[in-house]
MARNUDREN-508637 format. One line per 8 residues: number of its first residue (from 1); for each residue x, y, z of N, C-alpha, C, CB. Coordinates in Angstrom, 3 decimals. Glycine has a CB too. Layout:
N
NUM> X,Y,Z,X,Y,Z,X,Y,Z,X,Y,Z ~ ...
//
This chain:
245
1> 301.620,37.547,272.029,301.628,38.906,271.514,302.280,38.919,270.137,302.368,39.861,272.482 ~ 301.662,39.560,269.169,302.244,39.593,267.820,303.636,40.212,267.819,301.335,40.373,266.871 ~ 304.558,39.660,267.055,305.924,40.186,267.053,306.027,41.607,266.511,306.808,39.286,266.245 ~ 305.043,42.046,265.731,305.102,43.405,265.178,304.913,44.477,266.247,304.046,43.573,264.100 ~ 304.330,44.081,267.380,304.096,45.046,268.451,305.324,45.122,269.351,302.841,44.663,269.274 ~ 305.810,46.319,269.558,306.992,46.534,270.381,306.636,46.525,271.865,307.665,47.854,270.008 ~ 305.465,47.050,272.188,305.120,47.289,273.587,303.997,46.355,274.040,304.708,48.754,273.793 ~ 304.155,45.774,275.233,303.081,44.975,275.825,301.838,45.827,276.032,303.533,44.359,277.162
9> 302.039,47.080,276.414,300.886,47.955,276.641,300.115,48.198,275.339,301.344,49.298,277.245 ~ 300.773,48.059,274.201,300.061,48.187,272.936,299.059,47.065,272.739,301.038,48.209,271.784 ~ 299.466,45.852,273.096,298.548,44.700,273.005,297.405,44.851,274.000,299.305,43.371,273.262 ~ 297.738,45.295,275.225,296.696,45.518,276.227,295.739,46.609,275.773,297.317,45.889,277.580 ~ 296.267,47.664,275.161,295.426,48.752,274.677,294.501,48.286,273.569,296.284,49.904,274.184 ~ 295.015,47.471,272.650,294.165,46.965,271.578,293.031,46.114,272.145,294.994,46.148,270.576 ~ 293.339,45.283,273.128,292.289,44.494,273.773,291.263,45.366,274.458,292.891,43.540,274.774 ~ 291.725,46.415,275.113,290.815,47.339,275.789,289.880,48.008,274.793,291.603,48.398,276.564
17> 290.432,48.478,273.689,289.616,49.143,272.671,288.666,48.163,271.992,290.510,49.810,271.625 ~ 289.139,46.930,271.735,288.301,45.938,271.054,287.126,45.502,271.908,289.128,44.726,270.673 ~ 287.306,45.504,273.228,286.243,45.075,274.126,285.225,46.172,274.400,286.832,44.602,275.422 ~ 285.486,47.374,273.890,284.571,48.508,274.065,284.131,48.975,272.673,285.257,49.685,274.875 ~ 283.199,48.257,272.040,282.899,48.476,270.618,282.525,49.918,270.281,281.781,47.570,270.196 ~ 283.272,50.441,269.285,282.982,51.737,268.689,283.003,52.901,269.671,281.659,51.685,268.032 ~ 283.467,52.671,270.873,283.486,53.746,271.866,284.736,54.596,271.693,283.421,53.173,273.296 ~ 284.558,55.909,271.717,285.680,56.837,271.623,286.230,57.078,273.020,285.252,58.177,270.953
25> 287.546,56.887,273.173,288.195,57.026,274.467,289.101,58.256,274.474,289.000,55.759,274.806 ~ 289.064,58.987,275.540,289.959,60.124,275.712,291.404,59.638,275.790,289.586,60.929,276.979 ~ 292.286,60.316,275.083,293.707,59.946,275.133,294.262,60.098,276.549,294.523,60.809,274.150 ~ 293.849,61.127,277.238,294.336,61.318,278.602,293.857,60.192,279.511,293.875,62.675,279.152 ~ 292.597,59.780,279.343,292.076,58.676,280.147,292.861,57.394,279.894,290.592,58.450,279.848 ~ 293.144,57.123,278.621,293.922,55.925,278.292,295.332,56.013,278.858,293.980,55.724,276.777 ~ 295.934,57.189,278.761,297.297,57.370,279.273,297.358,57.113,280.769,297.804,58.780,278.965 ~ 296.409,57.646,281.513,296.428,57.470,282.959,295.994,56.071,283.367,295.537,58.498,283.620
33> 295.220,55.392,282.511,294.859,54.000,282.783,296.084,53.094,282.684,293.767,53.525,281.807 ~ 296.918,53.340,281.668,298.065,52.472,281.414,299.324,52.887,282.175,298.359,52.450,279.944 ~ 299.425,54.185,282.524,300.600,54.660,283.276,300.140,55.469,284.487,301.535,55.523,282.367 ~ 299.438,54.850,285.401,298.875,55.610,286.527,299.940,56.181,287.457,297.941,54.729,287.323 ~ 301.134,55.624,287.412,302.193,56.081,288.316,302.935,57.298,287.789,303.175,54.966,288.561 ~ 302.668,57.673,286.533,303.369,58.801,285.918,302.506,60.059,285.928,303.776,58.457,284.481 ~ 303.161,61.176,285.708,302.427,62.417,285.504,301.779,62.431,284.131,303.353,63.625,285.668 ~ 300.865,63.385,283.932,300.105,63.431,282.676,301.020,63.605,281.461,299.084,64.572,282.722
41> 302.015,64.457,281.566,302.880,64.735,280.407,303.634,63.483,279.976,303.879,65.863,280.735 ~ 304.259,62.785,280.918,305.016,61.590,280.571,304.093,60.468,280.099,305.843,61.122,281.767 ~ 302.938,60.338,280.748,301.982,59.299,280.341,301.499,59.544,278.916,300.779,59.256,281.309 ~ 301.221,60.779,278.562,300.780,61.103,277.207,301.891,60.851,276.190,300.320,62.562,277.131 ~ 303.131,61.124,276.564,304.253,60.832,275.665,304.367,59.333,275.411,305.571,61.370,276.253 ~ 304.256,58.553,276.462,304.307,57.092,276.316,303.157,56.584,275.451,304.264,56.414,277.694 ~ 301.975,57.172,275.641,300.826,56.746,274.848,301.056,57.030,273.363,299.550,57.450,275.334 ~ 301.629,58.151,273.045,301.903,58.469,271.641,302.831,57.424,271.013,302.529,59.874,271.522
49> 303.832,57.014,271.747,304.750,56.013,271.226,304.043,54.677,270.995,305.924,55.828,272.182 ~ 303.222,54.279,271.953,302.483,53.019,271.835,301.494,53.091,270.678,301.742,52.694,273.151 ~ 300.799,54.213,270.542,299.816,54.365,269.471,300.470,54.354,268.096,299.032,55.654,269.658 ~ 301.646,54.917,268.000,302.349,54.920,266.707,302.629,53.492,266.249,303.675,55.718,266.805 ~ 303.135,52.676,267.136,303.403,51.279,266.814,302.106,50.504,266.579,304.211,50.624,267.936 ~ 301.102,50.741,267.421,299.838,50.020,267.303,299.110,50.390,266.017,298.948,50.309,268.510 ~ 299.175,51.652,265.628,298.515,52.080,264.403,299.129,51.395,263.186,298.601,53.599,264.256 ~ 300.445,51.273,263.174,301.117,50.568,262.075,300.692,49.107,262.047,302.652,50.674,262.214
57> 300.628,48.467,263.212,300.194,47.059,263.279,298.766,46.909,262.766,300.294,46.525,264.729 ~ 297.865,47.748,263.228,296.454,47.632,262.824,296.281,47.891,261.333,295.584,48.613,263.625 ~ 296.994,48.870,260.799,296.882,49.156,259.370,297.362,47.971,258.543,297.685,50.413,259.008 ~ 298.421,47.302,259.004,298.985,46.168,258.268,298.137,44.919,258.416,300.398,45.884,258.742 ~ 297.684,44.633,259.637,297.018,43.360,259.925,295.495,43.420,259.827,297.401,42.899,261.294 ~ 294.914,44.567,260.123,293.456,44.668,260.193,292.858,45.554,259.107,293.051,45.194,261.538 ~ 293.686,46.386,258.503,293.192,47.251,257.442,293.194,48.711,257.853,291.801,46.835,257.036 ~ 293.216,49.606,256.886,293.227,51.044,257.184,291.922,51.486,257.837,293.468,51.854,255.903
65> 292.032,52.438,258.731,290.845,53.010,259.354,290.307,52.245,260.539,289.789,53.125,258.359 ~ 290.901,51.083,260.876,290.403,50.315,262.018,290.738,51.024,263.326,290.996,48.893,262.016 ~ 292.002,51.404,263.474,292.380,52.165,264.658,292.253,53.651,264.337,293.833,51.810,265.121 ~ 291.307,54.291,264.961,291.002,55.695,264.703,291.659,56.526,265.800,289.451,55.947,264.649 ~ 292.584,57.397,265.403,293.327,58.213,266.368,293.221,59.679,265.956,294.827,57.764,266.454 ~ 292.799,60.514,266.878,292.788,61.949,266.642,293.432,62.645,267.840,291.336,62.468,266.403 ~ 293.405,63.950,267.848,294.132,64.697,268.874,293.704,64.305,270.287,293.927,66.187,268.673 ~ 292.393,64.157,270.496,291.900,63.926,271.855,291.299,62.540,272.066,290.875,64.959,272.196
73> 291.086,61.771,271.000,290.371,60.514,271.160,290.965,59.364,270.383,288.968,60.689,270.758 ~ 290.647,58.150,270.830,291.107,56.920,270.196,289.945,55.931,270.208,292.371,56.329,270.929 ~ 289.794,55.164,269.119,288.733,54.150,269.062,289.109,53.083,268.044,287.362,54.792,268.699 ~ 288.483,51.928,268.160,288.541,50.887,267.146,287.229,50.927,266.384,288.799,49.474,267.777 ~ 287.307,50.976,265.067,286.113,51.018,264.216,286.066,49.763,263.356,286.103,52.296,263.324 ~ 285.058,48.974,263.579,284.923,47.717,262.842,284.256,47.909,261.484,284.131,46.719,263.661 ~ 283.398,48.887,261.359,282.648,49.168,260.126,281.909,47.898,259.684,283.607,49.677,258.988 ~ 281.220,47.275,260.620,280.405,46.105,260.294,281.163,44.807,260.136,279.672,46.362,259.060
81> 282.482,44.829,260.320,283.275,43.611,260.150,283.598,42.994,261.512,284.578,43.914,259.375 ~ 283.719,41.670,261.513,284.184,40.959,262.696,285.704,40.879,262.609,283.535,39.528,262.808 ~ 286.389,41.642,263.440,287.846,41.723,263.372,288.543,40.820,264.381,288.285,43.140,263.587 ~ 287.895,40.556,265.493,288.524,39.829,266.582,287.679,38.608,266.943,288.717,40.744,267.811 ~ 288.291,37.674,267.654,287.532,36.485,268.034,286.331,36.849,268.913,288.440,35.489,268.769 ~ 286.456,37.889,269.747,285.330,38.265,270.597,284.158,38.810,269.787,285.772,39.295,271.619 ~ 284.392,39.187,268.528,283.298,39.659,267.671,282.474,38.508,267.118,283.849,40.490,266.522 ~ 283.010,37.289,267.174,282.370,36.165,266.506,281.752,35.168,267.485,283.369,35.460,265.632
89> 281.728,35.501,268.748,281.295,34.526,269.744,279.853,34.084,269.537,281.455,35.101,271.128 ~ 278.968,35.033,269.283,277.548,34.691,269.190,277.214,33.905,267.928,276.714,35.947,269.236 ~ 278.010,34.061,266.864,277.660,33.457,265.581,278.427,32.170,265.271,277.901,34.446,264.487 ~ 279.514,31.887,265.965,280.370,30.768,265.585,280.635,29.857,266.783,281.695,31.282,265.003 ~ 279.714,28.909,267.051,279.906,27.998,268.190,281.207,27.220,268.118,278.757,27.030,268.272 ~ 281.668,26.864,266.907,282.909,26.091,266.791,284.089,26.878,267.342,283.172,25.704,265.328 ~ 284.113,28.175,267.089,285.196,28.996,267.615,285.093,29.120,269.123,285.184,30.380,266.971 ~ 283.876,29.233,269.619,283.661,29.284,271.069,284.196,28.016,271.722,282.161,29.464,271.396
97> 283.870,26.864,271.136,284.332,25.599,271.704,285.850,25.510,271.683,283.730,24.421,270.943 ~ 286.469,26.011,270.612,287.933,25.984,270.535,288.542,26.846,271.633,288.415,26.466,269.153 ~ 287.934,27.998,271.907,288.437,28.873,272.967,288.278,28.210,274.324,287.705,30.225,272.950 ~ 287.100,27.608,274.562,286.865,26.939,275.830,287.776,25.725,275.999,285.407,26.520,275.938 ~ 287.880,24.927,274.950,288.666,23.703,275.027,290.151,24.014,275.226,288.464,22.864,273.763 ~ 290.613,25.081,274.628,292.002,25.470,274.781,292.284,26.220,276.067,292.414,26.301,273.630 ~ 291.232,26.437,276.881,291.377,27.163,278.149,292.010,28.552,277.926,292.238,26.339,279.140 ~ 291.629,29.183,276.812,292.185,30.497,276.505,291.584,31.570,277.425,291.928,30.854,275.025
105> 292.381,32.564,277.728,291.977,33.656,278.614,292.176,34.983,277.889,292.786,33.627,279.949 ~ 291.204,35.852,278.005,291.281,37.173,277.367,292.483,37.945,277.912,289.969,37.976,277.600 ~ 293.320,38.442,276.991,294.521,39.194,277.353,295.373,38.454,278.388,294.132,40.566,277.891 ~ 295.602,37.164,278.120,296.427,36.366,279.027,297.806,36.990,279.175,296.547,34.918,278.521 ~ 298.304,37.037,280.410,299.625,37.586,280.675,299.672,39.085,280.805,300.539,37.181,279.615 ~ 298.518,39.756,280.713,298.501,41.216,280.769,298.066,41.746,282.134,297.583,41.759,279.698 ~ 297.944,40.885,283.124,297.439,41.321,284.433,298.334,42.368,285.079,297.304,40.130,285.362 ~ 299.630,42.298,284.820,300.567,43.197,285.485,301.002,44.364,284.608,301.774,42.431,285.927
113> 300.308,44.587,283.497,300.782,45.577,282.539,300.500,47.006,282.979,300.151,45.331,281.200 ~ 299.537,47.180,283.877,299.190,48.533,284.334,298.747,48.461,285.793,298.062,49.162,283.441 ~ 298.006,49.469,286.231,297.650,49.573,287.636,296.342,48.904,288.008,297.586,50.988,288.014 ~ 295.841,49.276,289.180,294.678,48.608,289.751,293.418,48.843,288.918,294.452,49.086,291.175 ~ 293.277,50.006,288.305,292.079,50.272,287.506,292.041,49.373,286.269,292.029,51.757,287.088 ~ 293.183,49.197,285.638,293.226,48.306,284.481,292.941,46.865,284.902,294.595,48.397,283.782 ~ 293.507,46.430,286.023,293.262,45.059,286.487,291.796,44.848,286.826,294.129,44.743,287.707 ~ 291.158,45.846,287.419,289.731,45.725,287.734,288.912,45.608,286.450,289.250,46.938,288.568
121> 289.245,46.437,285.449,288.542,46.350,284.164,288.780,44.982,283.527,289.006,47.478,283.207 ~ 290.019,44.496,283.565,290.344,43.218,282.938,289.584,42.078,283.599,291.848,42.956,283.006 ~ 289.501,42.092,284.910,288.782,41.030,285.617,287.300,41.030,285.253,288.948,41.190,287.132 ~ 286.675,42.215,285.259,285.242,42.280,284.944,284.980,41.900,283.489,284.695,43.689,285.225 ~ 285.874,42.286,282.581,285.703,41.940,281.171,285.862,40.448,280.956,286.702,42.702,280.307 ~ 286.814,39.849,281.627,286.981,38.396,281.523,285.745,37.659,282.012,288.204,37.941,282.318 ~ 285.165,38.129,283.113,283.958,37.489,283.626,282.802,37.604,282.628,283.561,38.109,284.969 ~ 282.655,38.779,282.030,281.575,38.980,281.055,281.785,38.113,279.820,281.485,40.460,280.647
129> 283.023,38.044,279.326,283.302,37.213,278.154,283.136,35.737,278.471,284.713,37.478,277.637 ~ 283.527,35.334,279.672,283.346,33.937,280.080,281.869,33.566,280.083,283.956,33.694,281.472 ~ 281.039,34.464,280.620,279.596,34.203,280.635,279.051,34.097,279.216,278.854,35.308,281.405 ~ 279.538,34.947,278.323,279.083,34.887,276.935,279.543,33.596,276.263,279.597,36.100,276.152 ~ 280.795,33.223,276.478,281.323,31.981,275.920,280.499,30.782,276.371,282.786,31.795,276.324 ~ 280.305,30.678,277.672,279.584,29.537,278.228,278.139,29.539,277.742,279.632,29.560,279.770 ~ 277.522,30.704,277.679,276.141,30.778,277.204,275.995,30.284,275.780,275.632,32.193,277.301 ~ 276.906,30.681,274.900,276.862,30.214,273.510,277.032,28.701,273.459,277.957,30.904,272.663
137> 278.007,28.171,274.215,278.245,26.728,274.213,277.052,25.968,274.774,279.497,26.395,275.017 ~ 276.443,26.495,275.816,275.265,25.832,276.394,274.122,25.779,275.389,274.808,26.559,277.671 ~ 273.865,26.896,274.725,272.763,26.904,273.754,273.043,25.956,272.594,272.528,28.325,273.221 ~ 274.298,25.903,272.169,274.652,24.985,271.082,274.491,23.533,271.540,276.107,25.242,270.602 ~ 274.906,23.247,272.759,274.725,21.897,273.299,273.248,21.532,273.372,275.362,21.785,274.689 ~ 272.425,22.473,273.810,270.986,22.226,273.886,270.398,21.926,272.508,270.274,23.429,274.507 ~ 270.879,22.641,271.494,270.391,22.368,270.139,270.804,20.976,269.685,270.918,23.420,269.152 ~ 272.009,20.573,270.023,272.463,19.228,269.655,271.640,18.163,270.372,273.956,19.054,269.984
145> 271.335,18.397,271.626,270.504,17.445,272.368,269.091,17.384,271.788,270.446,17.828,273.858 ~ 268.530,18.558,271.477,267.177,18.593,270.921,267.107,17.895,269.567,266.700,20.035,270.786 ~ 268.216,17.918,268.829,268.262,17.279,267.512,268.687,15.816,267.584,269.206,18.035,266.605 ~ 269.007,15.333,268.793,269.440,13.946,268.923,270.860,13.703,268.445,268.513,13.061,268.170 ~ 271.659,14.736,268.372,273.067,14.587,267.976,273.890,14.384,269.249,273.579,15.848,267.158 ~ 273.798,13.162,269.746,274.304,12.839,271.075,275.823,13.004,271.186,273.919,11.422,271.434 ~ 276.562,12.555,270.188,278.023,12.648,270.264,278.485,14.098,270.312,278.665,11.938,269.071 ~ 277.887,14.939,269.485,278.249,16.358,269.483,277.887,17.003,270.818,277.547,17.097,268.324
153> 276.709,16.666,271.329,276.288,17.222,272.620,277.212,16.762,273.739,274.840,16.817,272.935 ~ 277.630,15.503,273.678,278.515,14.975,274.706,279.867,15.698,274.688,278.714,13.466,274.511 ~ 280.364,15.959,273.501,281.647,16.671,273.396,281.538,18.062,274.012,282.094,16.778,271.918 ~ 280.460,18.775,273.707,280.297,20.133,274.246,280.148,20.085,275.757,279.075,20.832,273.613 ~ 279.367,19.113,276.257,279.177,18.998,277.705,280.503,18.725,278.407,278.169,17.883,278.028 ~ 281.351,17.917,277.804,282.668,17.652,278.396,283.514,18.925,278.448,283.406,16.561,277.596 ~ 283.480,19.689,277.365,284.240,20.936,277.329,283.741,21.888,278.424,284.125,21.605,275.933 ~ 282.431,21.977,278.583,281.863,22.851,279.602,282.254,22.396,281.004,280.345,22.898,279.471
161> 282.232,21.092,281.246,282.598,20.584,282.567,284.079,20.775,282.857,282.238,19.113,282.682 ~ 284.910,20.732,281.831,286.321,21.020,282.034,286.515,22.458,282.504,287.110,20.769,280.745 ~ 285.646,23.336,282.042,285.730,24.756,282.418,285.167,24.983,283.815,284.974,25.631,281.399 ~ 284.142,24.224,284.194,283.479,24.411,285.495,283.018,23.048,285.989,282.264,25.413,285.391 ~ 283.863,22.413,286.780,283.626,21.021,287.188,282.486,20.871,288.179,284.878,20.445,287.788 ~ 281.983,21.964,288.753,280.917,21.873,289.750,279.566,22.337,289.211,281.284,22.691,290.968 ~ 279.466,22.547,287.923,278.228,23.061,287.342,277.299,21.894,287.012,278.522,23.907,286.070 ~ 276.191,21.808,287.746,275.293,20.667,287.564,274.549,20.699,286.236,274.298,20.619,288.690
169> 274.294,21.888,285.707,273.605,21.943,284.421,274.465,21.324,283.329,273.246,23.392,284.059 ~ 275.793,21.517,283.419,276.692,20.870,282.462,276.665,19.352,282.657,278.137,21.410,282.619 ~ 276.669,18.919,283.924,276.623,17.480,284.199,275.330,16.874,283.688,276.771,17.212,285.699 ~ 274.212,17.596,283.829,272.934,17.067,283.329,272.959,16.942,281.813,271.764,17.970,283.763 ~ 273.577,17.897,281.150,273.702,17.778,279.697,274.490,16.523,279.322,274.384,19.029,279.112 ~ 275.558,16.270,280.060,276.342,15.067,279.785,275.523,13.814,280.046,277.614,15.050,280.633 ~ 274.778,13.795,281.140,273.941,12.634,281.461,272.899,12.394,280.377,273.251,12.827,282.818 ~ 272.289,13.458,279.880,271.278,13.310,278.829,271.898,12.807,277.533,270.565,14.643,278.584
177> 273.076,13.317,277.219,273.735,12.866,275.994,274.072,11.383,276.078,275.006,13.684,275.734 ~ 274.583,10.959,277.219,274.871,9.535,277.406,273.594,8.707,277.313,275.559,9.297,278.760 ~ 272.543,9.167,278.015,271.287,8.410,278.015,270.674,8.348,276.624,270.292,9.030,278.992 ~ 270.702,9.469,275.903,270.164,9.477,274.554,270.903,8.542,273.632,270.200,10.858,273.996 ~ 272.189,8.334,273.909,273.020,7.449,273.091,272.953,6.009,273.568,274.461,7.924,273.101 ~ 272.071,5.736,274.549,271.930,4.379,275.063,273.017,3.971,276.043,271.914,3.422,273.931 ~ 273.797,4.923,276.517,274.913,4.623,277.413,274.503,4.994,278.846,276.213,5.399,276.979 ~ 273.577,4.221,279.373,272.995,4.549,280.682,274.005,4.399,281.815,271.787,3.663,280.954
185> 274.873,3.400,281.756,275.879,3.232,282.804,276.796,4.450,282.871,276.706,1.956,282.560 ~ 277.177,4.971,281.705,278.021,6.157,281.676,277.288,7.368,282.232,278.492,6.437,280.258 ~ 275.975,7.451,281.965,275.183,8.552,282.512,275.156,8.486,284.037,273.748,8.518,281.951 ~ 275.006,7.286,284.578,275.005,7.114,286.036,276.380,7.471,286.597,274.620,5.656,286.423 ~ 277.440,7.072,285.915,278.784,7.414,286.358,279.014,8.931,286.333,279.820,6.710,285.481 ~ 278.455,9.599,285.321,278.574,11.060,285.257,277.909,11.696,286.470,277.944,11.606,283.956 ~ 276.751,11.143,286.865,276.097,11.649,288.069,276.978,11.419,289.292,274.726,10.976,288.265 ~ 277.556,10.235,289.396,278.386,9.915,290.556,279.571,10.873,290.665,278.885,8.466,290.471
193> 280.142,11.239,289.523,281.298,12.145,289.550,280.914,13.539,290.034,281.930,12.237,288.163 ~ 279.784,14.061,289.540,279.394,15.402,289.968,278.966,15.382,291.427,278.258,15.949,289.083 ~ 278.312,14.317,291.847,277.910,14.198,293.252,279.140,14.180,294.159,277.066,12.921,293.471 ~ 280.137,13.401,293.784,281.361,13.320,294.585,282.094,14.663,294.615,282.290,12.227,294.031 ~ 282.189,15.326,293.474,282.893,16.613,293.411,282.202,17.661,294.279,282.977,17.109,291.959 ~ 280.882,17.695,294.236,280.151,18.694,295.016,280.296,18.446,296.512,278.675,18.692,294.630 ~ 280.195,17.187,296.916,280.300,16.876,298.345,281.726,17.088,298.852,279.856,15.430,298.611 ~ 282.710,16.658,298.047,284.103,16.755,298.479,284.598,18.203,298.509,284.990,15.928,297.559
201> 284.285,18.954,297.455,284.884,20.277,297.296,284.030,21.409,297.864,285.143,20.536,295.846 ~ 282.711,21.250,297.808,281.826,22.340,298.230,280.963,21.989,299.434,280.939,22.741,297.088 ~ 280.913,20.696,299.787,280.111,20.278,300.923,278.614,20.408,300.703,280.496,21.064,302.111 ~ 278.150,20.221,299.465,276.718,20.315,299.158,276.270,19.076,298.402,276.409,21.589,298.333 ~ 274.958,18.860,298.403,274.367,17.746,297.664,273.935,18.212,296.274,273.163,17.154,298.438 ~ 273.674,17.261,295.411,273.173,17.588,294.088,271.762,18.155,294.172,273.198,16.355,293.189 ~ 271.374,18.890,293.148,270.055,19.509,293.103,268.971,18.472,292.822,270.021,20.610,292.042 ~ 267.740,18.816,293.197,266.613,17.912,292.953,266.506,17.556,291.473,265.302,18.547,293.437
209> 266.734,18.533,290.608,266.603,18.291,289.177,267.599,17.249,288.690,266.791,19.585,288.407 ~ 268.801,17.288,289.241,269.822,16.318,288.843,269.466,14.931,289.351,271.203,16.737,289.370 ~ 268.985,14.839,290.589,268.584,13.532,291.126,267.366,12.985,290.396,268.289,13.636,292.625 ~ 266.451,13.862,290.003,265.271,13.429,289.264,265.666,12.868,287.893,264.282,14.599,289.100 ~ 266.619,13.555,287.246,267.102,13.060,285.964,267.754,11.692,286.130,268.092,14.052,285.342 ~ 268.532,11.511,287.191,269.154,10.208,287.449,268.093,9.131,287.624,270.052,10.273,288.697 ~ 267.027,9.451,288.365,265.963,8.465,288.576,265.310,8.075,287.264,264.909,9.010,289.538 ~ 265.052,9.028,286.391,264.452,8.716,285.093,265.374,7.825,284.264,264.135,10.007,284.325
217> 266.668,8.121,284.317,267.621,7.302,283.558,267.648,5.885,284.108,269.037,7.920,283.606 ~ 267.673,5.754,285.427,267.701,4.426,286.039,266.417,3.646,285.793,267.942,4.547,287.528 ~ 265.307,4.370,285.628,264.033,3.712,285.342,263.915,3.286,283.887,262.888,4.628,285.696 ~ 264.877,3.645,283.081,264.872,3.214,281.682,264.036,4.077,280.770,264.388,1.825,281.593 ~ 263.736,5.314,281.181,262.975,6.212,280.310,263.818,6.554,279.084,262.555,7.508,281.070 ~ 263.172,6.537,277.945,263.867,6.805,276.680,263.796,8.290,276.372,263.254,5.976,275.514 ~ 264.941,8.926,276.274,264.990,10.340,275.945,265.104,10.481,274.433,266.174,11.047,276.665 ~ 264.000,10.813,273.809,263.986,10.966,272.353,264.087,12.439,271.997,262.707,10.345,271.740
225> 264.799,12.777,270.936,264.943,14.194,270.577,263.635,14.798,270.101,265.998,14.359,269.500 ~ 263.512,16.105,270.309,262.360,16.855,269.832,262.827,17.927,268.877,261.572,17.473,271.001 ~ 261.887,18.501,268.143,262.210,19.661,267.316,262.603,20.815,268.229,261.006,20.057,266.402 ~ 263.594,21.576,267.812,264.166,22.598,268.681,263.199,23.728,268.999,265.396,23.163,268.050 ~ 262.133,23.920,268.199,261.246,25.057,268.448,260.022,24.663,269.269,260.804,25.669,267.132 ~ 259.967,23.414,269.768,258.833,23.004,270.582,259.073,23.358,272.042,258.575,21.500,270.432 ~ 258.019,23.747,272.761,258.201,24.074,274.182,258.363,22.803,275.008,257.008,24.900,274.708 ~ 258.789,22.978,276.240,258.870,21.833,277.131,257.878,22.022,278.267,260.309,21.650,277.677
233> 257.453,20.903,278.845,256.422,20.944,279.866,257.002,21.400,281.197,255.761,19.576,280.014 ~ 256.266,22.189,281.977,256.747,22.599,283.295,257.010,21.382,284.172,255.734,23.534,283.973 ~ 258.072,21.453,284.934,258.408,20.349,285.818,259.399,19.381,285.225,257.184,19.618,286.193 ~ 259.589,19.435,283.893,260.596,18.595,283.268,261.945,19.273,283.359,260.235,18.296,281.806 ~ 263.008,18.577,282.979,264.337,19.212,283.033,264.397,20.445,282.151,265.425,18.221,282.607 ~ 265.529,21.136,282.231,265.640,22.441,281.583,265.907,22.343,280.083,266.736,23.238,282.235 ~ 265.812,21.166,279.501,265.841,21.007,278.057,264.518,20.422,277.613,267.023,20.112,277.609 ~ 264.274,20.454,276.299,262.991,19.999,275.770,263.125,18.562,275.302,262.508,20.908,274.614
241> 262.267,17.719,275.818,262.381,16.298,275.514,261.017,15.690,275.232,263.057,15.560,276.665 ~ 260.994,14.726,274.335,259.862,13.817,274.211,260.284,12.546,274.924,259.460,13.549,272.693 ~ 259.488,12.068,275.810,259.849,10.904,276.607,258.971,9.733,276.208,259.713,11.199,278.117 ~ 259.605,8.704,275.690,258.887,7.499,275.310,259.169,6.415,276.322,259.278,7.040,273.896 ~ 258.139,5.893,276.957,258.300,4.867,277.977,258.218,3.483,277.302,257.209,5.017,279.100
//
C-alpha cells in the first residue's frame, strides 16, 4: 500500500473503482460496502475521510481529474489513459508475465478490509483478472510457438504451469517448445510430470490430446513453426503446426 494513503480502505476503494471502468458509484453504496456494520451516517462520515485522503493521492500520483467525486457519486476517469496495471493486460504480455511470475494477487491483503459483500466482489474480480492474465499469456505463448521462438515459448509455458500445475494445455505448450528445440527427452519428462501430478493429486489420466502429442514426439515428428495467421487442420493439437516427417 502506498505510504501516502492513510487508510487501508482507501487502497481497497481505489482498486474497486479501478476494476469498474468509468462506472459512477453511489457514495452511499460505497459507504455501506466498506462499513456494512455501521449506520449510514457514520459510514458516510468515514467515506468522506477516506475520499479526502484518496483524492489527494490520486491528484499527486495519477493526475488531476482521475478520481471524480461529487455529492452523490464517485468514479475513476481514465480519459483514454492506462493508469493501472490492469489497464495494460491485453496490450503488454511482458507485464502480464511479470505479474504471473511474481505470483501477484489483485488487492493482496485486502480480504479482511470490509464485509462479506466486498469479499464476494474481490473473489469474483480476482477470478476474472486471473482468466484475463492467463489468456493473454497463453496467446503470447502460442505466437512464440507459431514463430518458432522456442526459448520464449518455454519460459511462458513454465510461468503458466507454476500458476496452474494441473493444466494440460500448459504442459502441452511446454512439450511442444521442448520438441521444437530438439529437446525430446525433456518433452517426454514434461509429460511424465503432468501425468504424475494428475494421477497423484486429482486421480485422473491425461487427455487424449496430450497422449497423442507424446506419441508424435516419441515417433520423431518434427514440429516446424508456421506463420501465425495460417489455420490448423482439424484433429491436430490446439496450436498451428507444419509437421515435417
